[in-house]
C-alpha positions as CSV (number, residue, x, y, z in Angstrom):
1,M,36.2,-41.1,21.2
2,K,34.8,-43.5,23.9
3,L,36.3,-41.0,26.0
4,H,34.9,-38.3,24.4
5,K,31.7,-40.0,23.9
6,V,31.8,-40.2,28.7
7,R,32.1,-36.8,28.3
8,L,29.4,-35.8,25.8
9,R,26.8,-38.1,27.3
10,L,27.4,-36.6,30.8
11,L,26.9,-32.6,29.6
12,L,24.0,-33.2,28.0
13,A,22.5,-36.3,30.3
14,L,23.6,-36.1,33.4
15,S,20.6,-36.5,35.4
16,L,18.5,-38.4,32.6
17,L,19.1,-41.9,32.6
18,S,18.6,-45.1,32.0
19,T,18.0,-46.3,28.4
20,L,15.1,-47.8,26.1
21,A,14.8,-48.9,22.7
22,L,17.3,-46.7,20.1
23,V,16.2,-46.2,16.6
24,I,18.7,-45.3,13.6
25,G,17.3,-42.8,11.3
26,H,14.1,-43.9,10.7
27,R,15.4,-48.1,9.7
28,S,17.0,-50.0,11.9
29,V,16.9,-50.6,15.9
30,M,19.4,-51.3,18.3
31,A,19.8,-51.0,21.6
32,V,22.6,-48.9,23.7
33,N,23.2,-48.5,27.6
34,G,25.4,-46.6,29.5
35,F,22.4,-44.1,30.9
36,S,22.9,-43.5,34.8
37,N,19.7,-43.1,36.9
38,N,17.7,-40.2,37.5
39,Q,19.0,-38.3,40.4
40,E,18.2,-34.9,42.6
41,L,20.4,-32.5,43.7
42,T,19.5,-31.3,47.0
43,L,19.1,-27.9,48.1
44,P,18.2,-26.0,51.2
45,L,14.5,-26.4,52.1
46,T,14.3,-22.5,53.1
47,A,15.8,-19.4,52.7
48,P,15.1,-17.3,56.0
49,I,15.5,-13.6,55.4
50,A,18.0,-12.2,57.3
51,N,16.8,-10.8,60.7
52,S,13.1,-11.0,59.7
53,G,11.7,-14.3,61.1
54,A,10.3,-15.2,57.7
55,S,11.6,-17.6,55.5
56,F,11.2,-18.4,51.2
57,T,10.8,-21.8,49.8
58,V,13.9,-22.3,48.0
59,R,13.7,-23.2,44.4
60,G,15.9,-24.6,41.8
61,L,14.9,-23.3,38.3
62,E,16.7,-24.1,34.5
63,P,19.4,-25.9,35.8
64,S,22.9,-25.4,33.4
65,V,25.2,-28.3,33.2
66,R,29.1,-28.1,32.1
67,V,31.8,-30.6,32.2
68,D,35.5,-29.5,32.2
69,A,38.1,-31.1,30.4
70,Q,38.9,-33.3,33.9
71,G,35.9,-34.6,33.9
72,T,34.6,-32.2,36.9
73,V,30.9,-31.5,36.2
74,Y,29.2,-28.4,37.5
75,V,25.5,-27.9,37.9
76,S,23.7,-24.3,38.4
77,S,20.1,-23.2,39.1
78,I,18.3,-19.9,39.9
79,R,16.2,-19.3,43.0
80,G,14.8,-15.7,41.0
81,V,15.7,-12.2,41.7
82,P,17.2,-11.3,44.4
83,G,17.5,-14.9,45.9
84,G,21.0,-15.8,43.6
85,V,21.7,-18.4,42.4
86,D,23.4,-22.2,43.5
87,L,25.8,-24.3,42.3
88,H,27.0,-28.3,42.7
89,R,29.6,-30.2,41.8
90,Y,31.1,-33.4,41.1
91,N,34.6,-34.3,40.5
92,A,35.9,-38.2,41.4
93,A,38.9,-37.3,42.9
94,V,37.5,-35.4,45.4
95,D,33.9,-36.1,46.1
96,G,34.8,-39.8,45.6
97,A,33.6,-42.6,43.2
98,P,30.1,-43.1,41.6
99,G,27.2,-44.7,43.4
100,S,24.7,-47.1,42.8
101,G,23.2,-47.0,39.6
102,G,26.3,-44.5,38.8
103,T,25.4,-41.6,40.3
104,Y,27.4,-38.7,41.5
105,P,28.1,-37.6,45.5
106,F,27.0,-33.8,43.9
107,K,28.8,-31.1,46.9
108,Y,26.6,-28.4,47.2
109,E,28.4,-25.6,47.0
110,G,26.4,-22.6,47.9
111,Q,25.6,-19.4,46.2
112,P,28.5,-18.1,44.0
113,D,26.4,-15.0,43.2
114,N,26.1,-14.0,47.4
115,C,24.0,-15.4,50.0
116,G,21.1,-13.4,48.4
117,I,17.8,-13.2,50.9
118,L,19.9,-16.7,53.0
119,N,20.9,-15.8,56.5
120,M,24.3,-16.7,57.2
121,S,24.0,-19.4,59.9
122,Q,21.5,-21.3,58.0
123,G,23.1,-22.3,55.3
124,G,23.4,-21.7,51.4
125,C,26.5,-19.1,51.8
126,A,29.2,-21.9,52.2
127,N,31.3,-19.6,50.1
128,N,30.2,-15.7,50.4
129,N,29.8,-13.5,52.9
130,L,26.3,-11.6,53.2
131,D,25.0,-9.3,50.9
132,P,25.1,-6.3,53.5
133,L,21.4,-5.3,51.7
134,G,19.8,-8.6,52.2
135,V,19.3,-9.4,48.8
136,G,21.2,-11.7,46.1
137,L,23.4,-9.9,43.2
138,G,21.1,-12.1,40.3
139,G,18.6,-15.0,40.3
140,G,17.1,-14.1,37.4
141,D,19.3,-16.3,34.8
142,V,22.3,-18.3,35.0
143,D,24.8,-19.3,32.9
144,I,28.2,-21.0,33.4
145,A,31.5,-21.5,31.9
146,V,34.6,-23.7,31.6
147,N,38.3,-22.7,29.9
148,Q,41.0,-25.4,28.8
149,P,44.3,-24.4,30.3
150,T,47.0,-26.4,29.1
151,S,47.6,-28.0,32.9
152,G,46.3,-27.0,35.9
153,T,42.9,-26.5,37.5
154,P,40.3,-25.1,34.9
155,N,38.7,-21.6,35.6
156,L,34.9,-22.0,36.1
157,A,32.8,-18.5,35.0
158,L,29.8,-17.8,35.9
159,V,26.9,-15.3,35.1
160,S,23.6,-14.3,37.2
161,L,21.0,-11.8,36.3
162,T,19.5,-9.2,38.1
163,I,17.1,-6.4,37.9
164,A,19.8,-3.9,38.1
165,P,22.6,-3.0,37.1
166,G,22.0,-6.0,35.3
167,V,24.9,-9.0,35.0
168,T,26.6,-10.0,37.7
169,G,30.1,-11.9,36.9
170,T,32.6,-14.2,39.8
171,H,34.9,-17.4,38.7
172,S,36.2,-19.7,40.9
173,I,39.8,-21.1,40.5
174,K,39.2,-23.9,42.7
175,R,36.6,-26.2,41.2
176,G,33.9,-24.0,43.0
177,D,35.0,-24.5,46.4
178,S,35.3,-20.5,46.3
179,F,34.6,-17.8,43.6
180,S,35.9,-13.9,43.5
181,T,33.7,-11.6,45.1
182,P,30.8,-11.1,42.8
183,N,31.0,-8.1,40.4
184,P,27.4,-6.3,39.4
185,A,27.9,-4.5,36.8
186,V,29.6,-6.9,34.4
187,A,27.4,-5.7,31.5
188,L,28.7,-2.7,29.6
189,M,25.4,-1.5,28.5
190,P,22.1,-1.1,30.9
191,G,19.1,-2.9,31.3
192,D,20.1,-6.0,29.7
193,D,18.1,-9.6,29.4
194,R,19.4,-13.5,28.7
195,Q,23.2,-13.4,29.5
196,W,25.4,-16.5,28.2
197,I,28.8,-17.4,28.5
198,D,31.3,-19.3,27.1
199,G,35.2,-20.3,27.9
200,T,38.4,-20.7,26.1
201,D,41.8,-21.3,26.7
202,A,43.1,-20.4,30.4
203,Q,41.1,-17.0,31.3
204,T,39.0,-16.4,27.9
205,V,35.4,-16.2,28.6
206,Y,32.9,-14.7,26.0
207,L,29.4,-13.1,27.8
208,N,26.5,-11.9,25.5
209,Y,23.1,-10.5,26.5
210,H,20.4,-8.5,25.1
211,D,20.8,-4.6,25.1
212,V,16.4,-3.7,25.6
213,A,16.8,-0.6,24.3
214,T,17.8,-2.1,20.8
215,F,17.5,-5.5,21.1
216,N,20.9,-6.4,19.3
217,I,23.1,-8.5,21.0
218,E,26.0,-7.6,22.7
219,V,29.0,-9.6,23.0
220,Q,31.8,-8.9,25.6
221,R,35.3,-10.7,26.4
222,S,37.2,-11.1,29.4
223,N,40.6,-12.3,29.6
224,D,40.8,-12.7,34.0
225,G,38.6,-15.7,34.1
226,G,35.4,-13.5,34.0
227,R,35.8,-11.6,37.0
228,T,35.5,-8.5,34.7
229,Y,34.2,-8.3,30.7
230,V,36.1,-5.2,29.6
231,D,38.9,-6.9,27.3
232,G,36.6,-6.5,23.9
233,F,32.9,-5.7,22.8
234,G,30.9,-6.3,19.8
235,E,27.6,-6.9,18.6
236,A,26.2,-10.2,16.9
237,I,23.8,-9.2,14.7
238,D,25.4,-6.9,12.0
239,P,24.0,-3.8,10.1
240,Q,22.4,-5.3,7.1
241,T,20.4,-8.4,9.0
242,F,19.3,-5.2,11.5
243,P,16.4,-4.1,10.4
244,A,14.9,-7.5,10.1
245,V,15.7,-8.7,13.1
246,G,16.2,-5.7,15.9
247,G,14.3,-4.3,18.0
248,V,13.8,-0.6,16.8
249,P,10.9,0.3,16.9
250,A,10.0,-1.1,20.3
251,T,6.8,-2.8,18.5
252,N,9.2,-4.9,16.3
253,S,8.9,-8.5,17.1
254,A,12.8,-8.4,17.5
255,N,14.7,-11.6,18.2
256,T,15.5,-14.3,20.8
257,A,18.9,-14.6,21.9
258,G,20.5,-18.8,22.5
259,Q,24.2,-19.6,23.5
260,I,27.3,-18.3,22.4
261,K,30.3,-20.6,21.0
262,V,33.6,-20.4,20.8
263,D,35.5,-22.7,18.4
264,R,38.2,-24.7,20.8
265,S,39.4,-26.8,17.6
266,S,42.9,-27.1,16.8
267,C,42.1,-26.2,13.2
268,A,42.6,-23.1,11.4
269,S,39.2,-22.1,12.8
270,R,39.8,-22.1,16.5
271,G,39.2,-19.1,18.5
272,N,35.5,-18.5,16.2
273,L,32.7,-17.1,18.0
274,Y,29.3,-18.5,16.8
275,Q,26.3,-16.8,18.4
276,I,22.7,-18.4,17.3
277,F,19.4,-16.4,17.8
278,V,15.5,-16.6,16.0
279,A,13.7,-13.9,13.8
280,P,11.4,-12.9,11.8
281,D,12.5,-13.5,8.0
282,N,12.0,-10.1,6.7
283,V,11.9,-6.7,7.7
284,T,8.2,-6.6,6.5
285,E,7.3,-9.5,9.2
286,N,9.5,-7.7,11.9
287,L,7.4,-4.5,11.5
288,A,4.2,-6.3,11.5
289,A,5.1,-8.2,14.8
290,G,5.5,-11.7,12.5
291,A,6.6,-14.8,14.4
292,L,9.9,-15.5,14.7
293,R,10.4,-17.6,12.2
294,S,14.2,-17.6,10.8
295,I,17.1,-19.3,12.4
296,Y,20.5,-16.9,12.2
297,V,23.5,-17.6,12.7
298,G,26.2,-14.4,13.4
299,V,29.8,-15.6,12.9
300,S,33.0,-13.2,14.1
301,T,36.6,-14.6,12.9
302,D,38.2,-11.3,13.1
303,V,37.1,-12.0,17.1
304,K,40.4,-14.1,17.6
305,L,42.9,-11.3,16.5
306,G,42.4,-10.1,20.4
307,L,41.4,-6.3,19.5
308,P,39.0,-4.2,21.5
309,A,36.4,-4.0,19.0
310,F,35.7,-7.3,16.8
311,T,32.7,-8.0,13.9
312,F,30.0,-10.3,13.3
313,T,28.1,-11.3,9.9
314,D,25.1,-13.3,10.1
315,T,24.0,-16.2,8.3
316,K,20.3,-17.8,7.7
317,V,19.8,-21.2,8.3
318,F,16.4,-22.0,8.1
319,S,13.3,-20.2,7.8
320,G,10.1,-21.5,8.4
321,P,6.1,-21.1,7.0
322,A,5.4,-18.0,6.6
323,G,2.0,-17.1,8.5
324,A,2.9,-19.6,11.2
325,Q,0.3,-19.5,14.0
326,N,2.0,-20.8,16.8
327,Q,5.9,-19.2,17.6
328,G,7.6,-20.1,15.0
329,A,10.7,-21.0,15.7
330,N,10.8,-18.9,19.2
331,N,10.8,-22.0,21.6
332,L,12.8,-21.0,24.5
333,F,16.2,-21.0,23.3
334,P,18.0,-22.3,20.2
335,A,20.7,-23.9,20.7
336,L,24.4,-24.4,19.3
337,A,27.5,-26.3,19.9
338,T,31.1,-27.2,17.9
339,D,33.1,-30.0,17.8
340,D,36.8,-30.8,17.9
341,F,37.6,-30.1,14.1
342,G,35.5,-26.7,13.9
343,F,32.3,-28.0,12.5
344,V,29.2,-26.1,13.9
345,Y,25.9,-27.5,14.5
346,A,22.6,-25.9,15.5
347,V,19.0,-27.5,17.0
348,W,15.9,-25.7,17.7
349,S,12.2,-26.7,18.0
350,D,9.2,-25.6,16.4
351,N,7.2,-27.1,19.4
352,S,6.6,-29.9,17.2
353,N,9.8,-31.1,15.7
354,I,13.4,-30.6,16.6
355,F,15.2,-29.5,13.9
356,Y,19.1,-30.1,13.6
357,S,21.5,-28.4,11.3
358,F,25.5,-28.3,10.2
359,S,27.7,-26.1,8.8
360,T,31.2,-27.3,7.0
361,N,32.5,-24.1,6.8
362,Q,32.5,-21.9,9.5
363,G,28.7,-21.1,9.3
364,T,29.2,-20.0,6.0
365,T,26.1,-21.6,5.0
366,W,23.9,-24.7,6.3
367,S,22.8,-27.9,5.8
368,N,19.0,-28.5,5.2
369,P,17.4,-29.0,8.5
370,M,16.6,-32.7,9.7
371,N,14.1,-33.3,12.3
372,V,15.6,-35.3,15.0
373,S,12.3,-35.9,16.9
374,F,11.4,-38.1,14.4
375,P,9.6,-41.4,14.6
376,V,10.8,-41.6,18.3
377,N,8.1,-39.0,19.2
378,G,7.0,-37.3,15.9
379,G,3.5,-35.7,16.1
380,N,3.9,-35.0,19.8
381,A,5.3,-31.6,21.4
382,N,9.1,-31.8,21.3
383,V,10.5,-28.6,23.3
384,F,14.0,-27.4,24.7
385,P,16.5,-29.0,23.0
386,W,19.9,-28.9,23.9
387,I,23.3,-29.5,22.1
388,A,27.0,-30.9,22.3
389,A,29.6,-31.8,20.0
390,D,33.0,-32.9,20.3
391,A,35.7,-35.6,18.0
392,N,35.2,-35.2,14.8
393,G,31.4,-35.7,13.8
394,H,30.4,-36.5,17.5
395,V,26.9,-35.2,18.0
396,G,24.1,-35.3,21.3
397,I,21.1,-33.6,21.4
398,V,18.7,-33.7,24.6
399,W,15.0,-32.4,24.5
400,F,11.5,-32.7,25.7
401,G,9.0,-34.7,24.3
402,D,5.2,-35.4,25.5
403,D,2.7,-38.4,24.5
404,R,0.3,-36.1,22.6
405,T,-0.3,-33.7,19.2
406,G,-0.7,-30.5,20.5
407,N,1.3,-27.2,21.5
408,S,3.1,-27.2,24.5
409,N,1.5,-24.1,25.8
410,D,-2.2,-25.4,24.8
411,R,-3.7,-26.4,28.1
412,S,-7.1,-27.2,26.7
413,I,-5.6,-30.0,25.0
414,L,-2.3,-30.8,27.2
415,E,-4.4,-30.4,30.6
416,P,-8.1,-31.1,30.0
417,G,-10.1,-30.7,33.3
418,H,-7.7,-27.9,34.2
419,P,-9.6,-24.1,33.9
420,A,-8.1,-21.6,32.1
421,T,-7.2,-19.7,35.2
422,Q,-3.4,-19.7,36.4
423,G,-3.2,-21.5,39.3
424,A,-7.4,-22.9,39.2
425,A,-7.6,-26.4,40.4
426,C,-8.7,-28.9,39.0
427,N,-12.9,-28.4,37.9
428,S,-13.0,-32.3,37.6
429,G,-12.0,-33.6,40.9
430,T,-8.4,-34.0,42.8
431,T,-7.5,-36.7,39.9
432,C,-7.9,-34.4,36.9
433,M,-3.7,-34.7,36.6
434,Q,-3.8,-38.3,35.7
435,N,-5.3,-37.3,32.2
436,W,-2.7,-34.8,31.8
437,A,0.1,-35.1,28.9
438,Q,3.0,-36.8,30.5
439,W,6.6,-35.8,29.5
440,N,10.0,-37.5,28.9
441,V,13.7,-36.4,28.2
442,Y,14.8,-37.8,24.4
443,Y,18.3,-38.4,23.4
444,A,19.9,-38.9,19.8
445,E,22.9,-39.1,19.1
446,S,25.2,-39.3,15.9
447,V,28.8,-40.1,15.3
448,N,28.5,-38.7,11.9
449,G,27.0,-35.6,12.6
450,H,28.3,-33.8,9.1
451,D,27.6,-36.6,6.8
452,A,24.8,-35.9,3.9
453,P,22.2,-37.2,5.7
454,P,23.9,-37.9,9.2
455,S,22.6,-41.2,11.4
456,F,21.3,-40.8,14.6
457,V,20.8,-43.2,17.2
458,Q,17.5,-41.9,19.5
459,S,15.9,-43.1,23.0
460,V,14.3,-42.0,25.9
461,I,16.7,-41.7,28.7
462,S,14.2,-40.4,31.9
463,D,13.4,-43.5,33.7
464,H,10.1,-41.7,35.0
465,V,7.7,-39.0,33.3
466,I,9.1,-36.0,34.4
467,H,6.2,-33.4,34.5
468,R,2.7,-33.9,33.6
469,G,0.7,-30.9,31.5
470,T,1.9,-28.0,29.6
471,I,5.3,-26.9,28.7
472,S,5.5,-22.9,28.4
473,T,8.1,-21.7,25.7
474,G,7.5,-18.2,25.9
475,G,9.6,-17.4,28.8
476,L,7.0,-18.2,32.0
């Protein structure tokens, strides 16, 4: 259990450390230590455009974190199309012991989806060749996944999104020190968006993405570690559910897809595939462009048969109040996890609360949702939940929370003195940011996550204010 707990915290709170007071449920208070100091992962400062004399400022956005079974930590981030993506890696045996305060000496592994707009001679392309066109093969979205071989180095798969043709795939069998030649067309459907992946066994990886023509959620299987995804296909939205959540006609509200997760347990459920998404509650609301106020999970049990085609059955986890004036449950993104005994867990935000639900019967039914952001940050804006699980009911949830009541997108409340025009300067002097909302990272942990009800320990795990002002939950 101790090893499981360390890995879970690594996965959820890699660079978000320093523990404060913790609260179990709504009743008792206790202190828990174990988080390292916050740390920054460095990137090249600029990205010179090949043979042009010009350069872009490098930004690392929307990071993804994965930890393999051997304790190797991977962090990926995007620069935006056509800048490509970046990768950092920490492996204790190769990269050395943690530093002061528990921080890790990460190795920068360059750009797995090729050099993008970087000049080869100026860093950032450590393991790939300069793209002949001088542009990256991705950079719009990134996700990474690790496999679980019985022996040897775990495979690392990576997918990156570009404008066309779509999803780029690559993988590493050398802990990120080198990658296969990027494949810029792993998605079978043209026109796709927001891909996610998850891995199991030695070489099996599942990819999901939106087909923008219909907004069904397409799922493909790779049996070669993520070089190609041609070994199985399914659609996560079943025919019965599609009218209420699909994008036909194009004026529908449609849906927002979250992670895809595969059951890695040793139980009979091993190999099950789970897909979470948020969407309108019914057909009428979908046609009327209503709020995405309901949480759904699609489950595939025949996927583990290894056939070329597999199916999903969708279940509604929860429906928020009708007529929601905000985005309902569509606060990017809902998240999903499975533990080592086949239990399934889901989290989402309505912008004010972080809700949690679990299933003990492979996604067939779900518990009533529990607000895990209360009381530690009750009444304020709480967004961007993420979840991981292992052992038997060991669950960890992280999210961002601010210090005031109000929607995270509302500039009038969270950024007083800041005009509505994007990029406008403060109208009350240069110090107006001092009055803006302040954000920290929160963590809730349970060791009985599928009990009725489970108990959670809550804490603030950032050691400083990580952001001021608004946080957009609409994708921009």
